[in-house]
N, C-alpha and C positions, 0 to 999 in steps of 0.2 A: 283793307282790301287783300293784302297779302295773307293775313290770317284767315279771312273768309275763303279765299281761293285754296289755301292749304287744307282747311277743314272739308270743303266740298270735294277736293281731290282725294282726301282720305276716305270720305264716304263712298265716292265712286269706286275707289280701289277695293274697299271692303265688299261692296255690293257685287262688283265684277268677280272678285275671288270666290265669294260665296256662291254665285251663280254657276261658275265653272265647276266648282267642287260638287255642287248639287247635280249638275249635268253628268259629271263623271260617275257619281253614285247611281243615278238613274240608269245610265248606260250599263254599268256593271251589273245592276240588278236585272235589267232587261236581258242581258246576255246569259245570266245564270238561269233565269226562267225559260229562256229559249232552249238552253241545253237540257233543262229538265223535261221540257215538252218533247224535244227530239229523242231523249232517252225512252220516254213512254211510247212514242210511236215506233221507234226501232225495236223495242222489246215486244210490242204487239205484233209486228211483222215477223220477228224471230219466233214468237210463240206459234203463229200460224204455220210457219215453215216446219217447226219441230213436230207439230201434230200431223202435218202432211207426211213427213218422213216416217213417223211412227206407223201411220196407217199403211204407207207403202211397204215398210218392212214387214208388217203383219201380213199384207197380201202376198208378198214373196214367200213368207214362212208357210202360209196356208197352202200355196201352190206347190212349193218345192219340199216342204217338210224339213228344210235345213235349220238345225238348232241355232246356228249363228244369226240367221234372220230373226228368229224368235227373240234372241238376246238383244239384237239391235232395236227391235220393237219395244222391249221392256225399258231399255236405257233411254230411248227418245221420249217414251211416255212419261217416265219419271222426270226427265229434264223439263218437259212441258209443265209438270206440276210445280217444279221449282220456279219456272219463269212466271207462272200465275201468281205465286207467292210474292215474287219480286215486283210484279206489276201492281199488286195490291199495296205494297210498301211505297212505291213511287207515287201512287195516286192517293195516298192517305190524306194529303192536305187538300184534296178536292172532293167535297161531299157529293158533287154531281156525278162523279165516276163510281162511287161505291156500290150503288144498286146494280150497275152493269157488271162490276167485278164479282159480286155475289152470284148473279145469274150465270156468269161465265164459269165460276168454280163448280156450281151445281151441274151444269151441262157437261163439264169435263169429267166429273166423277161418274155421272150416269153413262157417258160415252165409254169411260174406262171399264165399267162393269160389263158393258155389252161386248167390247173388244176382248176383255179377259175371257169371257165365255167362248169366243171364237178361238183364241189361242189355246185354251184348255182342250177344246175339242181336237185341235190339230195335234197337241202333245200326246193325247191318248189314242191317236190313230183314227179318229172319226173325221176323215177328210171330207166326206160328202157333207156332213153337217157343218163343218167349219167353212167350206166354200159357200154353202147356202147362207150361213149367218153373215159371212163377210160381205157377199154381194148384196144381201138384204140391208145391211147396215150402212151402205154407201150413201143412201138418201135419208138416213135417220134424222129425226127431229133434233137430237142433241148436237149433231155436226152442224146443222143449219144454225142452231142457236149459238154455237161457239163462234162460227164465222161472222154471224150477224153482230154478236156482242163485241167481238174484236174490232169490226169495222166501226161500230158506234163509239167505242172507246177512242180509237185513233181519230175519227172525225171530230169527236168532241174536243180531243186534245189539240187537233189542228185548228179548230175554231178558237180555242182558248189561246193558242199561240198567235193567231192573227190578231186577237184583241190585245195581247201583250205587246206585240210589235207595234200596233197602231198607237197604244198608250205611250210606249217608249218614244216613238217618233213625235207624238204630240208634245211630250215633255221636252224632247231635244229642240223641237221648233220653238216652243215657248221660251226655253232657256236661251236659244239663239237670238230670239227677238229682244229679250231683256238685255242680253249681253250686247247686242247691236246698239240698243238705245243708250246703254251705259257707256259703250265705247264712243258713241257720237258725243255724248255729254263730256266724257273725259277728254275727247279731242278738242272740244271747245275750251275746256279748262287748260289743256296744254298750250293752245294758241294764246290764251290769256296770259299764261305764265311766261310765254316767250316775250310778251310785251313787258313783263315785270323782271326779266333778267335772270335772277337766280332760279326761277321756276323752270327755265328751259333745261337745266341740268337734270332736274327731277323728272321732267317729261321723258328725257332720253333713258333714264334709269327704269322708268315704268315700261317702256317699250322692250328693253332688254329682258326685264322680268317676264313680260308676256311671252316673248320668244322661248324663254327657258321653260315656262309652263307648257307651251305647245310641244316642245321637245320631250318633256316628261310624259305628256299624254301619248305621243307616238311611241315612246319607249314602253309605256305600259301596254299599249295595243300589241306591240311586238312580243312582249313577254306573255300576253294572253294567247297569242297565236302559237307560240312555242309550247305553252302548257297544253293546249288542245292537241297539238301534234304528238307530244309525249304521251298524253293519255290514250290517244288512238293506238300508238305502238304498243303500249302496255296491254291494252285490250286485245290486240291481235296475238300478243305473246301468251296471254292467259287462255285464249281460245285454242291455241296450238297445244298448250299443256293439257287442256280439258280433253281434246281429241285423243291425245296419247293415253290419258288416264282411262278413257272409255274403251280404248282398244285393250288395255291390260285387264280391265274389269270384265270385258267380254270373254277373255280367255279364262279368267279365274272363276267366273260364275257358271261356266259349263259344268263344273263338278260341285258347285256350292250346295245345290239341293240334295244331291246324293250324299255328299260328305256330312250334311246335317243329320240325315237319318242314320248313317253308319256311326257317327259320333255318339248319338243317343244309345244305340245298341252296344257299342263298345263301352260306354259308361256303365251299362248294366253288367257287362262281362267283367270289367276290371273291378268295379265296386263289389260284385259278388265274390270274386276270388280273394280280394283283400279282406273282406269280412270273414270269409271261410278260413283264411290263414290265421286270423286273430283268434278264432274260436275252435280251431281244430283240436286243441288239447283239452280245453275246459268244457266245451259244449259241442260234442260231435253232431248232435241232431241239428243244431242251429247251423253248423258248418255245412252239413249236407243240404239244408234248404238254400243256403247262399250259393252253393255249387250248382244246384238245380236252376236257380235264377240265372246264373252266368251261362249255363248251357242253353237255357231258353233264349237269352239274348243272342248268343252265337247262332242258334238255329234260325232266329228271325232275320239276322244279317244274311245268312245263306239264302233264305227264302226271298229276301229283297233282291238279291242278285239274280235269282232265277226269274223273278217277275220282270225285272228290267230287260233281261235277255229275251224273254218270251214276248214282251211288248215290242222290242226292236226287231223281232223275227229272226234274230241270229240263232236262236235255239231251234233245233230240229222239231218237226211235227211229232207229237207224242200221243198216239191213240191210248185211251184209257176208258174203263167202264164208267159211264155217266148215267145216273138216274135222272130221267127226263124231268119228272116233277120237281125234284130238288133243284135242278138247274134253273128252271124258269122262276121258281120261288126266290132263289138266290140272286136273280138279276133284277128284282123289283126296284131296289134302290137305284141301281145304275140306270134303269129305264126311266124312272121318275126324273132323275137329274138330267138325262139326255133329252127327253121329249118335251120337257117344260110343263108349266102349270096348266096350260090350256088343254092338255091331253089327260084323259082318265084311262088308266090301264086296268083291265080286268084279267085275272089269271085263273085258269081252271085246270086241274090235274085229274085226268081220267085215265092215266097210264099206270097207276099203281106204282109198283116197285120195278117196272120194266126198265131195262138199261139199253143204251147204245154204246158202241165202241167208236170213239171219235176223239179228235184233238179238241180239248175244252175251249181253247182260244178261238179256233175256227168256228166251232158250233155257236159260241156266244156272239161272235161277230156276225154270223149269219142271221141270228134272231134279231140282233141290234139293227142290222141293215134293213130287215123287213119292217121293223117297228118305225124306223126313221122314214122309209118310203111311205108307210101308212100315214104318218103324221103329215108329211108333205102333201099327200093326196087330200087331206082334210083341212089344209091351210092352217094347221096348228091348233084346230079346235075340234074336239069330238071324243069318241070312245074307241079304244083299241082293245080287242079281246085276243089274248094269247092262250092257246089251249094245247095241252099234251094229252093224247089219247092212244089207246092200244087198239090195233086192228089186225085181223087175219085176212090176207089177200090170196086170191087165186092167181095162177100164172097169167100175166097179160092184162089183168083188170085195170091196173094203174100203170100206164106207160110201159117201161121196160122192167118193172119190178117182177121178180120171180115169186113163186108161191112161198108163203111163209108169214111169220109174225113181224109186224112193223110198228114202230112208234111214229105217230103223225103229230108234227108240231105245226100248228096253224096260227096265222096272224090275220085277224079280220079287222077292217076299218069301215067307217061309215062315210067314206069320201065320195068322190065323183065317179068312181069306176072307170073302166077302160072299154074302148071299142074293140071288136074282134080284130081289126087291122093292127091295132097297137099290141094286142096280146100275142099276135104271131111274131112280133119282133122284139119283145121285151128281154129275151135272153141273148140278143145280139150284143157283142161288146161295143161300148160307146154309144149305144142307142138310148136316148132319153127324151121324154116329153117335157122336161122341166125347161125353164127359161135359160137362155144362154148364160153360162157361168155359174149355174146353180146345181149342176149335176154332172158327173163324169160318165154315166151310163155303164159303169162297171159293177155295180152292186149285185144285180140279179144274175149277171153272167158269172160272177164269182160264186154265188150261191148255187147256181146250176152246176158249175164245175165241182164244188164241194159235194153236192148230192150224188153226182155221177161217180166220184171217187169212192163214195161210201156204198156204191151199188144200190142207190136209192133213186128217188124221183122228186120233181117239183111240179105241182099243179097250181093253176090259177083259176078261180071261180069269180067272175066279175061281169058286170054289165053297166052301161052308162046310167048313172043316177041311183044305183043301189049298193055301192061300195065294192070292196074287193077282199077275197080270202085267198091267201097264198099258203099252201100246205107243203110241208117238207116231210117226205116219207123216208125213214131211215130204218134199216134192218135191226131187228131186236138182237141184243147181245146176250146170249145165254151164258150162264155162269162158267161152263167148261170152256166155251169159246173165248172168254174174256181174260183168261189167264195170261199174264205178261210173259211167262216162260213158255218154252216150246211145249207142244202137246206131249212129248215124250219125257219131259222133265219130271222128276219125282215131286211129291207134295212138299217135302222138306229137303234142304240141302243134305248131301251125304256127310257122314261124320268125317272130321279131319283126323289125320294121324296126330299122336300126342305131341310130336315135335317135328316141324318142318325146317329145312335150311333154305332161307330165302335171300336172294340177292336183291338189294334195294338200290335202284339207280335214280338219283335225284340231285340236281345241281344246287338247290337251295339248302344250306346247311341246317337251317332251323326245321324245315319240313323233313329233311332226311333224319334228323335226330328224333323228331316226333314219330315218324313212321317206324323207325327201329324200336323205339320205346313201346309203341303199340303192339308190334309183333312179339316182343319179349313178354309183354303183359299177357298175351294170348298163349304163351308157352312155347313160342317158336324161337329159332336161332336166326338172327339177321346178320347178313354180310353187307355193310354199307359201301356204297360206291358213288362218289360225287362227280365222276367224269365218265360219260358213256363210252369213251374210247378205251377205258381201262376195264370194261366189263368182261371182255374175252379172257384177259389174263386172270381176273378174279375167279371166273368160272373154271378155268384150268387148275387154279390153285385150290379150289374147293369143289371137288367132284361130287360131294354129297348134296349140292344145291338142287332142290327139286321144284323151285318156282322162281320166276323173275318178276319183280314189281318195278315198273319203270314210269317215270314222268313222260309226258308226250313232247312238250316243247322245252328244249335245252339248248344253250348257246352253241356248243361245238358240234352237236349232232342230235337230231331228233330221236325220240324213242323208236318210231317205226324204222328209221334208217339203221339204228343200232341192232334191232331185232333181225332185220334183213341180213346184216353182216354176220350175225351169230348163228343163223339157221343152218348153214352148211356144217358147222362144227358141233353144234348142240341142237339137233333138230327135235329132240323129244322133251326139252325143258319147257313147261307151260309158261305163258307170259300173260301178265295182267297189267293194264295201263291205268294210271291215276292222273286226272287232269282237273283243273279248275276252270277251264274254258268251255263254253257251250258251243255246239256246232261242229264237233269233231267226229260225230258218228259217220260211218260209211268210209269208203276209200280204203286206206291202209289199215284202219281200225275195225273194219266190218267183222272180222273173224276173231276178235279178241274181246275179253271181258273189260268193261270200262267202269271205273269207280270214280265218282266225282268228289272233289274237295269242296268243303270240308266233310269228313266222314267220321263216323263213330266206330268204336271197337266192334260193335255188333255188325255194322255195315261192312267193315273190313273183313271180319270173319266169314260173313255170308258171301262176299265177293270172292274170297280165296276158295271157298268150297265150290262155288259155281264155276270158277276157272278150272279147278282140278277135274270137276265132273265134265265140263264142256270139252276140254282139250285131251282128257284121258292120258296123262303122262305114263311113261313106262314105270312099272313098280320099283325097279331097282335104280339106285343112284346112277347118274350118267357122267362119264368122264369125257374129257376132250378127246377128239379123234387124233 
């Protein structure tokens, strides 16, 4: 009997221990799978919030044009892509989730292409198009797909979580029932062992062991809770680090795109100069070609700066002779990109080689705005005809146009047309027939202001159901009237004296050395000055100076301030300013020749000649009073 009871007690103990251990394993596995499901659901909600923030940032960027909003949109959209990739990794063990993940990724990529077009329109100043695209895309199918797939993924994971919890509870209940049965049987054995004497001690030992196991289970649960809290704190710390990194990247990427283009151009310049240095002795012709490449790279860098400044409108309006036919031909690619594949653009040039004198950016924007309005009138489908033609007008035939030759730029659409009541108000600022949020009502008013400033006119030929033709009448620019110099300026700059004495005022030592070297290369004698406050003393010490070349912006004193202080003592010394910043025309610089950096030897020589001709200095050297 004692042996039998000992064997049965051993069996019960082993079964009870095995059951408890199995229960612990099932509980641990259930907790792990619950955490996995929670991670998937949290990541799904985070992805939805990231996409919402990205679209909100894009909306603010489209409305305000603030580049920081554009950068926030880019960062949030990229973060959403990373979150989709992480979501795919987390659900890799669940075949039921994979089709939804694939559909979510395709919808995200399609939505990204749509929003990128909106951001690109804003970046290039096409605000009306950007607003239209943005508000149109709010109900896009891809956004509905993204939200729907995220909800399905989260709901499917929640369902799976419920099943896992139910299975875990069932396992625990089953283990509890088995453990209860075994405990009852063990209790009976313990009662039997009490009758047998020495088994009572063993029964007490079993109870102590059971309590120890319970304490171990509680300790394990406490360790698990501590691990979860630690993981939560670590996640919060990582999120804080990520936010800080995003802030730093937003600052760095403001200049990233521009730096990329400049680095490419500087690579051409530095590479060409290095190759020229290697072959200047043994192969002069090859060295010359490399120098030409370096010069071309530097010229392209300067052109990029001018384009950026023109795009930001920091650069002043610059009228120039523009051949109308060449202008509309050159805009074909831009119009195709802007108007979309549903619009066919036909261009006709009946203006020959006639020219207008206008700011190229303003004129291109006027044509682009008319084309975008035409596209919107046709709901994105149809044919737009852009024509340039020459026409002779009598006085008063077209609005306020005076008699003379005009170039007519017409944009014709096959859209819905306009009623007479609408036509009467189309040039009013902020008036628009588009849906709320899809137009500012400033396009035609700006075009009207542009035509008025050009002494031209805008006409509209339209009727409901037969489309619209908007015609822009601009006075023809004759060759004599389009000269950039004054009408009294000679055809070629006057010849320079063999040697001039020039005071060069520049705070940057490298630019100062380069300018001095350029003047000496042209055969002139340069007096360097790196401090505008020392210019008066140098002029007094060099009475033969017949020209001052000065930078505009300097730390201790600006160029105009320096010249104003010198005028009383040296009133007859001509002054020419050199600057690398656009937007400095007018004001204190209106009466002076302005040479922009970077410049060539030929440009420097021409600017000096025009300065001397424009200000007509006294023929003899001037000394200080």
